[in-house]
C-alpha positions as CSV (number, residue, x, y, z in Angstrom):
1,M,63.1,-13.3,-28.9
2,K,59.6,-12.7,-27.8
3,K,57.6,-9.6,-28.6
4,S,57.8,-7.4,-25.2
5,S,55.0,-4.8,-25.7
6,F,52.4,-7.5,-25.6
7,L,49.9,-5.4,-23.5
8,L,48.0,-2.0,-24.7
9,F,47.3,-1.4,-21.0
10,F,51.1,-1.5,-19.8
11,L,51.6,1.3,-22.0
12,L,48.7,3.4,-21.1
13,F,49.1,2.7,-17.4
14,S,53.1,3.4,-17.5
15,L,52.2,6.7,-19.2
16,C,49.9,7.9,-16.5
17,V,51.6,6.4,-13.5
18,F,54.8,7.8,-13.9
19,G,53.9,11.0,-15.5
20,F,56.0,10.5,-18.5
21,K,54.9,13.6,-20.4
22,S,56.0,17.0,-18.5
23,T,53.1,19.7,-19.3
24,E,55.2,21.8,-21.7
25,M,56.7,19.0,-23.7
26,R,53.4,17.1,-24.2
27,L,51.9,20.7,-25.4
28,L,54.7,21.0,-27.9
29,M,54.4,17.5,-29.1
30,Q,51.9,17.0,-32.2
31,S,49.8,13.9,-32.9
32,A,51.1,11.6,-35.6
33,P,49.9,12.1,-39.0
34,V,47.0,9.8,-40.6
35,F,47.8,9.4,-44.3
36,S,47.6,7.5,-47.3
37,F,48.5,7.2,-51.0
38,F,46.8,7.6,-54.2
39,S,48.4,5.6,-57.3
40,D,50.0,8.6,-58.7
41,G,52.3,9.0,-55.6
42,S,50.4,11.9,-54.1
43,Y,49.5,11.5,-50.5
44,V,46.5,11.9,-48.6
45,Y,46.0,13.0,-45.0
46,V,43.6,14.0,-42.0
47,S,44.0,17.9,-41.5
48,A,45.5,18.7,-37.9
49,D,41.9,20.0,-36.8
50,G,40.4,16.5,-37.9
51,K,37.6,18.1,-40.0
52,S,39.0,17.3,-43.4
53,I,41.0,14.9,-45.9
54,V,43.5,16.6,-48.0
55,R,45.3,15.3,-51.1
56,K,48.9,16.7,-51.8
57,D,51.0,16.5,-55.0
58,A,54.5,16.5,-53.7
59,K,55.6,17.6,-57.3
60,T,53.6,20.6,-57.4
61,D,53.0,21.5,-53.8
62,V,49.4,21.8,-54.5
63,E,46.7,21.0,-52.1
64,T,43.3,19.6,-53.0
65,L,40.3,18.9,-50.4
66,V,39.3,15.5,-50.8
67,F,36.5,15.3,-48.1
68,S,35.3,17.6,-45.6
69,I,32.7,17.0,-42.5
70,E,31.5,20.6,-42.7
71,G,27.7,20.4,-42.8
72,R,27.7,16.8,-42.2
73,S,26.0,16.1,-38.8
74,Q,27.3,12.2,-38.8
75,L,30.9,13.0,-37.8
76,S,32.5,15.7,-35.6
77,S,36.0,14.7,-36.1
78,I,37.8,12.4,-38.5
79,G,39.9,9.6,-36.9
80,G,41.0,7.8,-40.0
81,F,40.1,6.6,-43.4
82,I,40.6,3.4,-45.8
83,L,40.9,4.1,-49.5
84,S,39.2,1.7,-51.8
85,P,41.5,0.0,-54.4
86,D,40.6,2.2,-57.1
87,Q,40.8,5.1,-54.9
88,A,37.0,6.4,-56.0
89,M,35.7,5.9,-52.5
90,M,36.9,5.8,-49.1
91,L,35.8,4.8,-45.5
92,V,36.0,7.2,-42.6
93,Y,35.5,6.7,-39.0
94,E,34.9,8.9,-36.0
95,K,38.0,10.0,-33.9
96,T,37.9,8.0,-30.4
97,E,40.0,8.2,-27.2
98,R,41.2,4.7,-27.4
99,S,42.3,4.5,-31.2
100,S,42.2,0.6,-31.2
101,S,42.4,-1.0,-34.6
102,V,39.7,-3.6,-33.4
103,E,37.2,-1.3,-31.8
104,P,33.8,-1.1,-32.8
105,L,33.3,2.0,-34.8
106,N,30.6,3.8,-37.0
107,Y,32.4,3.7,-40.2
108,F,31.1,5.8,-43.2
109,L,31.3,5.4,-46.9
110,V,32.4,8.4,-48.9
111,D,31.6,8.5,-52.7
112,R,34.2,11.0,-54.0
113,Q,32.6,11.7,-57.2
114,R,29.0,12.3,-55.8
115,N,30.4,13.7,-52.8
116,K,28.2,11.4,-51.0
117,L,28.4,10.2,-47.1
118,E,26.4,7.2,-46.0
119,P,26.9,4.7,-43.1
120,L,28.7,1.3,-43.9
121,S,25.8,-0.5,-42.1
122,E,22.6,0.6,-40.3
123,Y,22.6,-2.3,-37.7
124,G,25.4,-1.4,-35.5
125,K,29.0,-0.6,-35.3
126,Q,31.6,-2.5,-37.4
127,Q,34.9,-3.9,-36.8
128,I,38.0,-4.4,-39.1
129,P,36.4,-3.3,-42.5
130,L,38.1,-4.8,-45.6
131,Y,37.6,-3.9,-49.1
132,S,37.5,-6.6,-51.6
133,P,40.5,-6.5,-54.4
134,N,37.7,-5.3,-57.1
135,G,36.7,-2.8,-54.7
136,K,32.9,-3.8,-55.0
137,M,32.6,-5.1,-51.5
138,I,33.5,-4.6,-47.9
139,A,33.7,-7.4,-45.3
140,F,33.5,-6.4,-41.7
141,V,32.7,-7.9,-38.4
142,R,29.9,-7.2,-36.0
143,N,29.0,-8.9,-32.7
144,G,31.3,-11.8,-33.6
145,D,29.8,-12.7,-37.3
146,V,31.3,-11.7,-40.7
147,Y,29.3,-9.6,-43.1
148,I,29.8,-8.4,-46.6
149,K,28.5,-4.9,-47.7
150,R,27.6,-5.1,-51.6
151,L,28.4,-1.4,-52.6
152,E,26.8,-1.9,-56.0
153,F,23.4,-2.9,-54.5
154,G,23.7,-1.2,-51.0
155,T,22.8,-4.7,-49.4
156,E,24.3,-6.4,-46.4
157,L,25.1,-10.3,-46.6
158,R,25.5,-12.1,-43.4
159,V,28.2,-14.7,-43.7
160,T,27.9,-16.3,-40.1
161,K,25.4,-16.9,-37.7
162,N,27.0,-18.0,-34.6
163,G,28.8,-15.4,-33.3
164,L,28.4,-14.8,-29.5
165,I,30.1,-12.1,-27.4
166,N,32.9,-13.4,-25.2
167,T,32.7,-16.8,-26.5
168,L,32.7,-17.3,-30.4
169,S,34.0,-14.7,-32.9
170,N,34.7,-15.2,-36.7
171,G,37.2,-13.2,-38.3
172,L,38.2,-11.0,-35.4
173,P,40.9,-12.6,-33.0
174,D,40.2,-12.8,-29.5
175,K,42.5,-11.3,-26.6
176,L,44.9,-14.2,-26.9
177,Y,45.7,-14.0,-30.6
178,Q,45.9,-10.1,-30.2
179,Q,48.2,-10.0,-27.3
180,G,50.2,-13.0,-28.0
181,F,50.8,-12.6,-31.8
182,G,49.8,-9.0,-32.6
183,I,46.9,-10.5,-34.9
184,N,44.0,-8.2,-35.4
185,S,42.2,-9.5,-38.2
186,S,42.0,-12.9,-39.9
187,I,39.7,-11.9,-42.9
188,V,41.3,-12.6,-46.3
189,W,39.8,-12.0,-49.8
190,S,40.7,-14.3,-52.9
191,P,42.3,-12.5,-55.5
192,D,39.1,-12.6,-57.8
193,S,36.9,-11.3,-55.1
194,K,34.6,-14.4,-55.1
195,M,35.6,-16.1,-51.9
196,I,36.6,-14.9,-48.3
197,A,38.5,-16.9,-45.8
198,F,38.3,-16.3,-42.1
199,V,39.5,-17.8,-38.8
200,Q,36.7,-18.6,-36.2
201,Y,37.6,-18.4,-32.7
202,D,35.8,-20.5,-30.2
203,E,36.5,-19.8,-26.7
204,T,33.6,-21.9,-25.4
205,D,36.0,-24.0,-23.1
206,V,38.4,-21.2,-22.2
207,P,37.7,-20.6,-18.2
208,L,36.0,-17.5,-17.1
209,F,37.9,-14.8,-14.9
210,T,35.6,-12.5,-12.6
211,H,36.3,-9.1,-11.8
212,T,34.4,-6.9,-9.6
213,E,33.3,-3.2,-10.7
214,T,33.8,-0.9,-7.9
215,T,32.7,2.3,-9.0
216,T,28.8,1.9,-8.7
217,T,26.8,2.0,-5.6
218,Y,26.2,-1.8,-5.7
219,P,29.7,-3.2,-7.0
220,Q,28.6,-5.5,-10.2
221,L,30.5,-8.5,-11.6
222,F,31.8,-8.9,-15.1
223,Q,33.6,-11.9,-16.6
224,Q,36.3,-12.4,-19.2
225,R,37.5,-15.2,-20.9
226,Y,41.2,-15.7,-19.7
227,S,43.2,-19.1,-20.5
228,K,46.1,-19.5,-18.0
229,P,48.8,-22.0,-18.5
230,G,47.9,-25.7,-19.0
231,F,44.2,-24.6,-19.3
232,P,42.1,-24.9,-22.2
233,I,43.0,-22.3,-24.8
234,T,40.9,-20.8,-28.0
235,K,40.0,-23.5,-30.5
236,A,40.7,-22.0,-34.1
237,R,39.1,-23.2,-37.2
238,L,39.5,-22.1,-40.8
239,F,36.6,-21.4,-43.3
240,V,36.3,-20.3,-46.9
241,Y,33.0,-18.9,-47.8
242,T,31.7,-18.6,-51.7
243,I,29.8,-15.7,-52.2
244,Q,27.8,-16.9,-55.4
245,F,26.6,-20.2,-53.6
246,R,26.7,-18.7,-50.1
247,K,28.4,-21.9,-49.0
248,H,31.1,-22.3,-46.0
249,L,33.8,-24.8,-46.4
250,E,36.1,-25.8,-43.5
251,M,39.7,-26.3,-44.3
252,K,40.6,-29.1,-41.8
253,L,43.8,-29.0,-40.0
254,P,46.1,-32.3,-40.1
255,D,46.2,-32.1,-36.2
256,E,43.1,-31.7,-34.1
257,G,45.0,-31.4,-31.0
258,D,45.5,-27.4,-29.5
259,N,46.8,-25.1,-32.6
260,Y,47.2,-21.5,-33.1
261,I,46.3,-20.3,-36.8
262,T,48.8,-17.7,-36.9
263,A,48.7,-16.6,-40.6
264,V,46.0,-16.9,-43.5
265,A,47.2,-16.0,-47.2
266,W,45.8,-16.1,-50.6
267,S,48.0,-16.6,-53.7
268,S,47.4,-15.0,-57.1
269,N,45.9,-18.4,-57.9
270,P,42.1,-18.2,-56.4
271,E,42.5,-21.8,-56.0
272,L,45.7,-21.9,-53.8
273,M,45.8,-20.4,-50.3
274,A,47.8,-21.2,-47.3
275,I,48.0,-21.0,-43.5
276,N,50.6,-21.1,-40.6
277,V,49.8,-23.3,-37.7
278,L,51.8,-23.3,-34.3
279,N,51.6,-26.1,-31.9
280,R,50.4,-25.0,-28.3
281,E,54.0,-24.9,-27.0
282,Q,54.8,-22.5,-30.4
283,N,57.9,-24.4,-31.1
284,E,56.5,-26.1,-34.3
285,R,55.4,-24.3,-37.3
286,K,53.6,-25.9,-40.3
287,T,52.6,-24.0,-43.4
288,I,49.9,-25.9,-45.2
289,F,48.5,-25.3,-48.7
290,Y,44.9,-25.7,-49.5
291,N,42.6,-25.7,-52.6
292,P,39.8,-23.5,-51.0
293,L,37.2,-25.1,-53.2
294,S,37.7,-28.8,-52.4
295,G,39.5,-28.4,-49.0
296,V,42.3,-30.7,-50.0
297,A,45.6,-29.8,-48.1
298,R,49.2,-30.6,-48.4
299,M,52.3,-29.8,-46.3
300,A,54.4,-27.1,-47.8
301,N,56.8,-26.4,-45.0
302,Q,57.4,-27.5,-41.5
303,E,60.1,-26.3,-39.0
304,N,60.9,-26.3,-35.4
305,A,62.3,-23.4,-33.3
306,S,63.9,-23.3,-29.8
307,P,62.5,-22.2,-27.4
308,A,59.6,-20.8,-29.5
309,F,59.0,-18.8,-32.7
310,S,58.6,-15.1,-32.4
311,P,55.2,-13.7,-33.1
312,L,56.4,-11.9,-36.2
313,A,58.0,-15.4,-37.6
314,A,54.4,-17.0,-36.5
315,R,52.2,-14.4,-38.6
316,F,54.4,-13.6,-41.7
317,L,53.6,-15.9,-44.6
318,Q,53.7,-14.1,-48.2
319,F,53.2,-15.7,-51.8
320,L,54.9,-13.9,-54.9
321,P,53.2,-13.7,-58.2
322,D,54.6,-17.0,-59.3
323,N,52.8,-18.6,-56.2
324,S,56.3,-19.4,-54.6
325,F,56.2,-18.1,-51.1
326,T,58.4,-16.6,-48.1
327,L,58.7,-17.2,-44.6
328,L,60.6,-15.9,-41.5
329,S,63.0,-18.3,-39.6
330,E,64.9,-17.9,-36.7
331,K,67.0,-21.2,-37.4
332,T,70.4,-19.2,-37.3
333,G,69.7,-17.5,-33.9
334,Y,68.1,-14.2,-35.8
335,T,65.1,-13.6,-37.8
336,Q,65.7,-13.9,-41.2
337,L,63.7,-14.1,-44.7
338,Y,63.4,-17.2,-46.6
339,H,62.3,-17.9,-50.1
340,Y,60.6,-21.5,-51.1
341,A,59.4,-22.8,-54.3
342,N,55.7,-23.8,-54.4
343,N,56.6,-27.5,-53.7
344,G,58.0,-26.5,-50.5
345,I,61.7,-26.7,-51.5
346,L,63.9,-23.9,-50.3
347,I,65.1,-21.7,-53.1
348,R,67.0,-19.1,-51.2
349,Q,68.0,-17.5,-47.8
350,L,67.4,-13.9,-48.8
351,T,68.8,-12.3,-45.8
352,N,71.5,-13.0,-43.3
353,G,73.8,-11.8,-40.6
354,K,73.5,-10.9,-37.0
355,M,70.7,-8.4,-37.2
356,A,67.1,-9.7,-36.7
357,I,64.3,-8.6,-39.0
358,T,61.7,-6.7,-36.9
359,D,59.0,-6.3,-39.8
360,V,58.4,-7.1,-43.2
361,Y,56.7,-4.3,-45.2
362,G,55.9,-6.4,-48.4
363,Y,56.9,-7.2,-52.0
364,D,57.4,-4.9,-54.8
365,T,56.3,-6.7,-57.9
366,I,57.9,-4.3,-60.2
367,G,61.3,-4.0,-58.6
368,K,61.1,-7.8,-57.6
369,Q,62.4,-6.7,-53.8
370,F,61.2,-6.9,-50.5
371,F,61.4,-4.1,-48.0
372,Y,62.1,-5.0,-44.6
373,Q,63.0,-3.1,-41.2
374,S,65.5,-4.9,-39.0
375,F,68.1,-4.0,-36.3
376,T,71.1,-2.4,-37.3
377,K,74.4,-1.1,-35.5
378,G,73.2,-3.0,-32.1
379,L,70.0,-3.6,-30.6
380,L,68.9,-0.1,-29.8
381,N,68.6,0.8,-33.7
382,K,66.3,-0.1,-36.7
383,G,67.2,0.5,-40.3
384,I,65.2,0.1,-43.4
385,F,66.5,-2.3,-46.2
386,A,65.7,-4.0,-49.4
387,V,66.6,-7.4,-50.7
388,N,66.0,-8.8,-54.1
389,L,65.1,-12.6,-54.9
390,Q,69.0,-13.0,-55.5
391,G,69.6,-12.1,-52.1
392,K,71.2,-8.6,-52.8
393,I,70.7,-6.3,-49.8
394,R,70.2,-2.8,-50.2
395,T,70.5,-0.1,-47.3
396,L,68.0,2.5,-47.3
397,F,68.4,4.0,-43.9
398,D,70.7,2.8,-41.1
399,E,71.5,6.1,-39.2
400,E,71.4,5.6,-35.8
401,G,68.0,5.9,-34.3
402,V,64.6,4.1,-35.3
403,H,63.4,4.2,-38.9
404,T,60.2,3.1,-40.0
405,A,58.2,3.0,-43.4
406,Y,54.7,3.1,-44.9
407,F,54.7,2.1,-48.4
408,S,51.9,2.9,-51.1
409,P,50.2,-0.5,-52.4
410,Q,52.0,-0.2,-55.5
411,F,55.7,0.2,-53.8
412,S,56.3,3.1,-55.8
413,H,56.3,5.8,-52.6
414,F,56.7,5.4,-49.2
415,V,56.8,7.9,-46.1
416,H,59.8,7.5,-43.9
417,Q,59.5,7.9,-40.2
418,Y,62.7,8.7,-38.0
419,S,63.4,9.6,-34.7
420,N,66.2,8.9,-31.9
421,V,66.0,9.3,-28.0
422,N,66.6,13.3,-28.6
423,T,65.2,13.7,-32.1
424,P,61.1,14.0,-32.1
425,P,59.6,12.1,-35.1
426,Y,59.4,13.3,-38.5
427,Y,57.9,12.3,-41.7
428,T,59.3,12.3,-45.2
429,L,57.7,11.3,-48.6
430,Y,60.4,9.5,-50.9
431,D,59.9,7.6,-54.1
432,V,61.1,4.0,-54.5
433,K,64.4,5.3,-56.1
434,M,65.0,7.1,-52.7
435,K,64.3,10.6,-54.1
436,K,63.0,12.8,-51.2
437,L,60.0,14.6,-52.4
438,D,58.3,16.5,-49.4
439,R,58.3,16.7,-45.7
440,V,55.0,15.4,-44.6
441,F,55.2,16.2,-41.0
442,D,57.7,17.1,-38.4
443,N,57.7,18.5,-34.5
444,A,59.5,21.5,-35.6
445,A,58.9,23.4,-32.3
446,M,60.0,20.4,-30.2
447,A,63.2,19.6,-32.1
448,D,64.1,23.5,-31.7
449,K,63.8,23.0,-28.0
450,M,65.7,19.8,-27.9
451,M,68.6,21.4,-29.9
452,K,68.8,24.0,-27.5
453,R,68.7,21.9,-24.6
454,V,65.7,23.2,-23.1
455,F,64.7,19.7,-21.7
456,P,66.8,17.0,-20.3
457,T,68.5,15.0,-23.0
458,K,69.3,11.2,-23.1
459,E,72.5,9.5,-23.3
460,L,72.8,6.1,-24.9
461,L,74.1,3.1,-22.9
462,P,75.0,-0.3,-24.3
463,M,71.7,-1.8,-23.1
464,G,69.6,1.6,-22.7
465,W,70.0,5.3,-22.1
466,M,70.7,7.6,-19.1
467,V,69.0,11.0,-18.1
468,K,70.5,13.2,-15.8
469,P,69.0,16.3,-13.8
470,S,69.0,19.6,-15.6
471,D,71.2,21.2,-13.2
472,F,73.5,18.1,-13.1
473,D,77.0,18.5,-11.4
474,E,79.7,16.0,-12.4
475,R,81.1,16.5,-8.9
476,K,78.0,15.3,-7.1
477,V,77.0,11.6,-6.5
478,Y,73.4,11.0,-7.7
479,P,71.0,7.9,-6.5
480,I,70.0,5.8,-9.5
481,V,66.9,4.7,-10.8
482,V,66.8,1.8,-13.3
483,V,63.8,1.2,-15.4
484,L,63.5,-2.2,-16.6
485,Q,62.0,-2.2,-20.2
486,E,62.6,-2.7,-23.7
487,T,64.5,0.3,-24.8
488,L,65.2,1.4,-28.3
489,N,67.0,4.5,-29.7
490,Q,63.7,6.2,-30.4
491,W,61.9,9.4,-29.2
492,D,59.7,9.0,-26.0
493,I,58.6,11.7,-23.6
494,S,58.9,9.6,-20.4
495,Y,58.9,9.7,-16.6
496,A,62.8,9.8,-16.9
497,Q,63.0,13.5,-17.5
498,D,60.3,14.2,-14.6
499,I,62.2,11.8,-12.1
500,A,65.8,13.0,-13.3
501,N,64.8,16.7,-12.5
502,Q,64.2,15.5,-8.8
503,G,67.7,14.8,-8.4
504,Y,68.2,11.2,-9.7
505,I,70.3,9.6,-12.6
506,V,67.7,7.6,-14.3
507,C,68.6,4.8,-16.8
508,S,66.9,2.2,-18.8
509,F,67.9,-1.5,-18.9
510,S,66.9,-3.4,-21.8
511,P,68.1,-7.0,-22.0
512,T,65.4,-8.6,-23.8
513,M,64.2,-9.9,-20.7
514,Y,61.4,-12.4,-22.0
515,R,64.0,-14.7,-23.4
516,Y,65.4,-15.1,-19.9
517,A,62.0,-16.1,-18.3
518,G,62.8,-19.1,-16.3
519,N,66.6,-18.8,-16.8
520,E,67.6,-16.7,-13.7
521,Q,71.4,-17.4,-13.8
522,E,71.7,-16.0,-17.3
523,Y,69.5,-13.0,-16.6
524,L,71.5,-12.3,-13.3
525,A,74.6,-12.4,-15.4
526,V,73.4,-9.8,-17.8
527,W,72.3,-7.4,-15.2
528,H,75.6,-7.5,-13.0
529,S,77.3,-6.7,-16.4
530,Y,75.1,-3.9,-17.0
531,L,75.9,-2.6,-13.2
532,E,79.5,-2.9,-14.1
533,T,79.0,-0.4,-16.9
534,L,76.7,2.0,-14.9
535,F,79.2,2.0,-12.0
536,Q,82.2,3.2,-14.3
537,Y,80.5,6.6,-13.9
538,P,81.9,8.4,-11.0
539,F,78.7,10.3,-10.4
540,T,76.5,7.0,-9.7
541,N,75.7,6.1,-6.1
542,K,76.6,2.1,-5.9
543,N,74.9,2.0,-2.8
544,S,71.5,3.6,-3.7
545,I,69.9,1.8,-6.7
546,A,66.0,1.6,-7.5
547,L,64.3,-0.5,-10.0
548,M,61.0,0.3,-11.6
549,G,59.1,-2.0,-14.0
550,V,55.8,-2.7,-15.4
551,G,54.2,-6.4,-15.9
552,A,57.0,-9.1,-16.5
553,Y,59.5,-6.0,-16.0
554,A,57.9,-5.7,-12.5
555,H,58.3,-9.4,-11.7
556,T,62.1,-8.8,-12.6
557,A,62.4,-5.8,-10.4
558,I,61.0,-7.6,-7.4
559,E,63.2,-10.7,-8.1
560,L,66.3,-8.5,-8.5
561,L,65.3,-6.8,-5.0
562,Q,65.2,-10.6,-3.4
563,K,68.2,-11.8,-4.9
564,D,70.7,-8.8,-5.5
565,T,71.8,-6.7,-2.4
566,T,72.9,-3.9,-4.6
567,V,69.1,-3.1,-5.3
568,K,67.8,-1.0,-2.5
569,V,64.2,-0.2,-3.7
570,A,61.7,-1.8,-6.3
571,I,58.7,-0.4,-7.6
572,A,56.5,-2.9,-9.1
573,L,53.6,-1.7,-11.4
574,N,50.9,-4.3,-12.2
575,P,53.4,-7.0,-11.4
576,I,53.3,-10.6,-12.9
577,T,54.0,-12.5,-9.6
578,D,53.3,-16.0,-11.0
579,Y,53.6,-17.0,-14.5
580,A,51.0,-19.8,-13.8
581,H,48.4,-17.3,-13.6
582,Y,49.3,-15.2,-16.7
583,L,47.8,-15.4,-20.1
584,S,48.7,-19.0,-21.4
585,V,50.1,-18.1,-24.8
586,L,52.8,-15.7,-23.4
587,S,53.6,-17.7,-20.3
588,E,53.8,-20.9,-22.5
589,G,55.7,-19.0,-25.2
590,W,58.5,-18.0,-22.7
591,M,58.8,-21.1,-20.5
592,G,56.6,-24.0,-22.1
593,L,53.9,-25.7,-20.6
594,P,53.8,-26.2,-17.1
595,Q,53.2,-29.9,-17.3
596,K,56.6,-30.3,-19.1
597,N,58.6,-27.3,-17.3
598,F,57.0,-27.3,-13.7
599,L,60.3,-26.4,-12.1
600,A,60.6,-23.2,-14.2
601,Y,57.4,-22.0,-13.4
602,Q,58.0,-22.7,-9.8
603,Q,61.3,-21.1,-9.5
604,A,59.6,-17.8,-11.0
605,E,56.8,-17.7,-8.5
606,L,57.7,-14.8,-6.3
607,S,55.4,-15.7,-3.6
608,S,57.7,-18.4,-2.7
609,L,60.4,-15.7,-2.6
610,A,58.9,-13.1,0.0
611,N,61.9,-12.3,1.9
612,Y,63.8,-9.3,0.8
613,R,66.2,-6.6,2.4
614,G,65.3,-3.3,0.7
615,K,62.1,-1.7,0.3
616,L,59.0,-2.5,-2.2
617,L,56.1,-0.4,-3.6
618,L,53.2,-2.5,-5.2
619,M,50.9,-0.6,-7.5
620,H,48.0,-2.2,-9.0
621,N,44.8,-1.2,-10.9
622,V,42.4,-3.5,-9.4
623,D,40.2,-4.1,-12.5
624,N,43.3,-4.7,-14.8
625,T,42.0,-7.2,-17.4
626,D,45.6,-7.9,-18.7
627,V,47.4,-8.7,-15.4
628,H,44.9,-9.3,-12.7
629,I,45.0,-8.0,-9.3
630,Q,45.3,-11.7,-8.3
631,H,48.8,-11.3,-9.0
632,T,49.4,-8.6,-6.2
633,W,47.1,-10.6,-3.8
634,L,49.2,-13.6,-4.0
635,L,52.3,-11.6,-3.2
636,V,50.9,-9.7,-0.7
637,D,49.5,-12.7,1.1
638,A,53.0,-14.3,1.0
639,L,54.6,-10.9,2.4
640,I,52.2,-10.9,5.3
641,K,53.0,-14.5,6.2
642,A,56.7,-13.7,6.2
643,N,56.0,-10.8,8.1
644,Q,57.5,-8.5,5.5
645,Q,56.7,-4.7,5.2
646,F,55.8,-3.4,2.1
647,D,54.1,0.0,0.7
648,M,51.1,-0.6,-1.7
649,Q,49.0,1.6,-4.2
650,L,45.8,0.7,-5.5
651,Y,43.6,2.4,-8.2
652,P,39.8,1.7,-9.1
653,S,38.4,0.9,-12.4
654,I,37.6,4.7,-13.2
655,Y,41.2,5.0,-14.1
656,Y,41.9,1.8,-16.0
657,D,41.0,3.2,-19.5
658,N,41.7,6.7,-18.9
659,V,45.0,8.5,-18.8
660,T,44.1,11.4,-16.8
661,Q,46.3,14.7,-15.4
662,T,44.6,13.8,-11.8
663,L,46.1,10.3,-11.7
664,Y,49.5,11.2,-13.4
665,L,49.8,13.6,-10.6
666,H,48.8,11.6,-7.7
667,S,50.7,8.5,-8.8
668,F,53.9,10.6,-9.9
669,E,53.7,12.1,-6.2
670,R,53.3,8.7,-4.8
671,I,56.3,7.3,-6.5
672,M,58.5,10.7,-5.7
673,S,57.5,10.2,-2.1
674,F,58.4,6.6,-1.8
675,L,61.8,7.3,-3.5
676,N,62.8,10.3,-1.5
677,K,62.1,8.4,1.5
678,N,63.7,5.1,1.0
679,M,66.9,6.3,-1.3
């Protein structure tokens, strides 16, 4: 199963386009807490006003001020912090609108004992800072180069000198890796803090895609590296830098062809590290061991997958203290955890069953157990579990809903986050023995409103949820709006409540559609099965169905409008209309290389299927750098040639990065006008 939330923009644009947050609900909701742990089990968090960092002892309920920006002009609001390994120091950074983990920021060092604040670097903003295990150094990236700040001396060491924006980056993954595999950093320290490993991402051969900036008096051009299926991809190389000798050594890959380096891990032995390497089609994974001092390599594991490895299985690789290692595999059809000896021989499949692992939180060296998240009780719910090295599984949480955990570095404590479709998130502190210690954060005001049914609630379906109008009358028949998206039984203030209150039944359909890319018949069968379930409700109008989707789901919405006469209306936001023009790592992961699977790409090309009976609304941001406006232009050209009428709404670049109330109101009214006219 491929990851479906590949594009941050899809989320941002969805939120603003549909008006997913009604005003009252948005005002009631509180931001998620920013927290970390001290070694004694107390937790540290950013205050609600963003002005201070507070430590709370859950046993005594005593709160202590750790840091405050009062009287400090360098910061106006705290966005987050990173504790040093010994917790004597921390990095803090300014709160920003984008909240991206790879965003260039001004980080500041806080010496807690001396109450001293100073910039991490005086020479420009930094990205992905990482403390060394001994806490005496911090590695970071600036303008594509790796630097090391030596805290004892206050000096800055430049590790690389070939970084070039939009062409070559060291340690910081490019767009292809971030969106394709969810990898935001590839810098790894050796356990003795004497070396760092990093991946170099060379986009020199990746073609440039040109955009037009339309908000200035004279429009400007800007370009981005963007690899499409079959075209050159980023070249990845692995380097190890020895700090004492200021020496680089490349860890050579056994195959010089197109590869993805998706994991870098160091064992407890400074002379043993490993990587995961995928071939371009993402169906072959090699785990390679290296001696970082000599560069000598040996194959530890090799495995094939069909059709491709999931991003999670691609990027997961963890050593245990005895230098054995663990990988995720989908060889059984479900993502499971496997334990291998240092020589590559399988020791044991640790997890099993028909519920796939969706995250691995790490290994508890004291309890000798892994903590992980997996689907449970169907594909809408996620629970938290532990498994020891004998394969004995222990359930921590499996109540219907979505459970997430945030563990302390020692795995002695964790914060449990829980929500379901009608319960807003709350956070609770536990120790590893499952003793409840403190309620860290909740949304009490919203929870109270939901309990009193002040807002519309959601009902779960086999493959999604349903929202009815506030004044729902079971004697009436309502038009249906089906939202194509990956759906979980978790909290989400969405467009659903707003559209439903206009007199519609709003449902989500979550068939994990990416696995069906290029497999039309299988997808249609799942869709028709879903409709049969939906039509069992007497209040649903079988003759009035609208589809809505973003990106790849917009592609599906248009395709179903063309091929299923039960669909009356489709609303497509930033639609992918031709996978041959989409990001290579995603298209090829779903459908393989176009040179080997040309027919699948051709069948998925919407411009070749321009005829349809219903009504279509296309919405696109003209400067979208994820799904280019080219996709919409290709479809529009085909529709014109077929003399097919359609509606279209475009938005300029001013709204690309900003979720505004103005855009919300405009786009929501546009969508409702289209639905009311055609349903």
